[in-house]
N, C-alpha and C positions, 0 to 999 in steps of 0.2 A: 451629445452636445451640452445638455443640462449639467452633466457631471463636470465637463470642462469649465463651465461658467462658475460652478461652485469652487473648483480648485483655484481658479484665477482670483476670485473674490477673497478667498481665504488667504492667499499669498499677499494680496494688496493690504488686507486688514492687518496682518501680522507685521508687514514691513513698516507701515505707517505708525501703528500704535507703539511699536517697540522703541521708536526714536524719542529722545527727549526734546522738548520744545526748543531749547536753545540752539539745537543743530539746524533749525529751520531759518534762523536769522541770516540775512545776507543772500538768501536764495530768491530767484525770480518767481513771480506768480505762477508761471507754467513749468516750474521744475518738476521732475518726476516725484520727488519726496512730497512736495506740497500738493501736487495733483492727487497723489494717493491719499494723503492725510485728509484732504477736504472731502473725499468720498465717504469718510466716517462721520462727517458733520451733517446735521439736518439743515436742509435749505428752507424749511418752514420758518416764517417770520424773519428771514434774513434781512438785514438793513445795510444798504450800500450807500456810501457817502463819498462825495468828491469835494475836497477842500482845496480849490485852486490856488488860493493865496499862500497856503502852507505847503502846497504841492504834495498832498497826501490823498491816497485812495484807500478808504477804510471799509472793511466788510465785517459786520458784527453777526454773530451766531448766538442769539439769546437762548435758544433751546439747549445749547452746548456749553454756555458759560465762557465764551471766548470771543475776542475781537482781534483781527489781524490788520495791520496798517502797512501800506507800501508807499515808497517814495516815488518821485517823478519818473524814475527808470523802472518802476514796477518791482523793486527789490523789497522784500519783507524786512522792515527795520524795527517794528515794535509789536509786541504781543501782550495783550491784557487778558488775564484769567481771573474768573470770579467764583466765589462760593455763592450759594443761593442767596437771593435778595434783590430788591429793585426789579428790573425787567429781565434779569438773567437767572437761569437755572444753574445748578452746581456743575462745574466742570468735573467730569468723572474719569477722564483718562489720566495717564501718568503725569504727575507734576514734576517740575524741575527739581534737581538736587535731592530726589527721594523724599520730598516734603509731603505731608498729608494735611488735610484741612483741620485736623485736631491738634496740630503742633503749636506749641507756644514759642515765643522768641527764644527762650533758653534751649528748647529742643532743637530748633533750627540751627542755632549757633553751635550746638554740639556736633552737628552734621557737617557744617560748612565753614565755621569760624565766626568771628565777631561781626555784627552788623553795625553800620554807621548810624549814629543818631542825627536826625535832620531837624533843624530849627523851624522849618516852615510848616511841619505837620507832626504832632506828637504821636500819631498813630502809624507813621510811616518810618521804616528802617531800610537802609540801603546796603547792598552787597555788590562790590565792584570786581570785575575780572578784566583780563586784557581785551576780550572781544565783546563784552556786554556789561550793562549795569542793570541790576534787578532791584526794584523797590517792592518791599513786602508791606502789606497793609494789615493791621491788626484790629480786631473788634473783640471786646471782652477777653482780652489776653490771648486770643487764638488768631492765627492767620486767616484772613477772609478774602484775600486777593493779592495779586502782584502784577507788576508790569516789567517786561524784559525789553531793553532797548539795545540795539546793536551799536557798537562803537564805530566811529568814523573810519578807523583803520580797517576794520572788518569789511565795511561797505566798499572801501577803495580796492581792497584785494579781490573782491568778487565782481567788480564792475565789468571787466572784459568778458568774463564768462556769461554775464547776464545778457549782453547784446547778441550772443549766439541764439538766444531764445526769441529774439525779435523777428517778426516778419515785416511786411510793408507797414510803415507808419506814416500817416499823412500829417505833417506839421503845417501850421498856418503861415508858411513863408512863400505862398504862391500869390497869384493875382486874383483879387475878388472880381467875379463876373457879374453877380447879381445877388440880391437878398441880404440876409443877416448871417454873417459868418462868425458870429460870436455866440449868440444864443437864440437860434431860430432856424429858419430854412434858407439855405443859400448855396451858391455855386462858386467853386474856386478852381483855377487852372494853374498848373505848374509847367514852366517852360513854354515853348511855343506849341501848345496843344499836346505836350508830351503826356500829360495826365490830367484828368478832370474828375472832380467829385461834386455830386449834386445831392443834397439831402439835409438832414438835421445836424445842427451844431449845438454844443454846450461847452462851457469852459474854454471857448476859443478853439475847439477841436471838433472834427467830425465825430458825432456822438449821437447814436440813435439809428433810424432807418436812412439808408442812402444807397447811391450807385457810384461805382468807380469804373472808368475806362482809361486805357492808355494806348499809346501809339505802337506798342508791341503786340497788340491783339489780345490783351487781357481785359476781362470784364468781370465785375463783381457786383452783386446786388444783395443786400441783406442788412445785418446789424453791424454797427460800428461802436467802439468804445475807446475813448481817449485817443482817437486817431487811428486805431487799429481795426482790421477786420476782427470782429469779436462777437460771438454769438452764432446764430444760424444764418447761413448765407449760401449763395450759388455763385460758383466761379467757373469761368471758361477761359482757356488759354489756346489760342490759335497756333502760336509758336510751338508749344510743347504737346499739342494734340490731346488734350484731356478736358473733361468737365468734372466738377466736384460739387456735391450738395451735402451740407452737413455743418458741423460745429467748427468754429475757429476760436482760438485764444491768442491774443497778442500777435495777430497776423499770420498765425500758423494753423494748419489743420490739426485740431486737437479735440478729442472727445469722440463722438460717433459721427461717421460720415461715409458717403459712397463716392467712389471715383470711377469714371469710365474713360478708357483710352481709345484712341482711334484704331488700334490694332486688335480690338475686341477683347482686350484684357480688362477686367474690372475687379474692384475690391470693395467690400462693405464690412465695416466693423469699427474697431477702436483705433484711434490715432494718438500719437504723442509728438508734438512739434514737427509736423509734416512727415513723421515716420509711421508706417503701419506697425502698430505695437499693441499687443493684447489679443482679445478674442475677435476673430473675423472670418470672412469667407472670401477666398481669392479664386476668381474664375478665369480660365484660359480657354476661350472658344466655347463651343457647345458641350463638349464631352469631357473636359478636364476641369475639376475644381477641388479646392482644399478648404476644409473647415477645421479651425483649431487656433492654436496660439501662434501669433506672429511676433517677430522681433527683427529689427534691422531690415524691414521690408521683405522678409522671407519667412518660410516655414521654420519655426524654431520652438520646439516644445511638443506637447501632446496634440495630436490632430488626426484627421482622416483624409486621405487623398483618394478622390474618385477618378477613375479612368474608364475608357470603353471596355477594358478587360475585367474590371472589378474594383476593389478597394484595397488600400493599405492603411492599417490603423496602428498607431503607436507613437513612438518618439521620432521627431524630425530635427535635423540640424542643417542650417544653410540650404534649405529647400529639398533635402534628401532624407530618406529613411535612415535613422541612425540610432541603434539601440534595439530593444525588443519590439518587434512589429509582427502583425498578422496580416497576411495577404489572402483575400478571398476572391473567387471568381464571381462574375456578374450574377450567375444563377445560384450561388451559394452551395454548389455541389463539391467544391474543393477549397481547402484552406491550407496555408503554409505559415507556420509560426516559428520564429527564431530570431537571431541577432543579425542586424544589418550594420555595416560599417561604411559610412559615407556613401550610402546608396547601393552598396554591394553586399550580397549575402555571404556570410562567413560562418563556418562551423556547423553545429548540429541543429537540425530543424525537425519539426513534427509536421508531417503531411497527413491531412485527413481527406480522404477521397471517397465520396458516397458512404460516409459513416465508418470507414475503415482507417485506423491509425497506422502510420508507418514512419520510421525514423530515417531521415536522409541527411547527407552531409554536403556542404558546399565549400568550395575554395575559389575565391575571386569571382563569385557569382556563377560558377560552373558546378553542376551536380557531379559528385564523385561516386564511383561505384566500388563495390567490394570493401566498404568501410564497416568497421565494427564499433 
């Protein structure tokens, strides 16, 4: 399992660092690309700011030399990157346009074309594209920082996709029951007791510790941010017959968490927008469980399936062995290694029984005799 963790982390690191920063513009906070990218950033000394009048949610990563700003819909619209200086350390990952911190204005223009001279700041030069505007800042003739801002047209084209990443969001359009529902502790009700939130408020939104209940039998207690379930929390759904304890982002199960269903099925591991995705353990009753990579709420990738008869280790697709796998008995006296196709053994296999090797052949999961 440690090997699987290393494989997964390597995949995530490669996927996120290989992308240029401009490609993140217009993506929601909980997009796959941004989620992977943030895993490479240090959370130490992180500064989180809410600017309600500007409708901006800003997260600064001083140890990594970058700040990310999201608009009211939690879409990334501005990226600020810094060389070392002030409170920031140098950003060491790939810079946009193949720029390096040693580049002069002339060297940058040789790569991307002429930069616009701005009258408001002699140390700032601008580069405009259809989807973004980049301001380069120069110190002693060398680039020392830049800001990339998404165009309005880009944000508009991404808007519908962004809402797919939203879960429940409590907006302050209900009825105040008691307390301070702007910046304090208070209670608000929506409809005729259809939903009730009781807890902390900031920026006129549920923000901090709180509890939520609704008439559909759903209950949540834990952390809120900007009106969303966000952070660690516990959720129970009577209608859907499950309980969940773990991380949320923007109202979706996102990060690490454990879910228990009423039919004795359970899963503990990585989540992405309510989807079981990443490394985890899926349990089906007492005798069956799978440990490995999940995708689309099913076994997809490298993993190990445990059954009362033994284990199957290897590649899985849509919940079934698919590819080179090895099946072992519970007592480890026999093993069978070869290629599975959609859960069915096909072709040449190596059978090891009590230390003796033998080649066997299968067709549609049936062992064939007299094969050479």
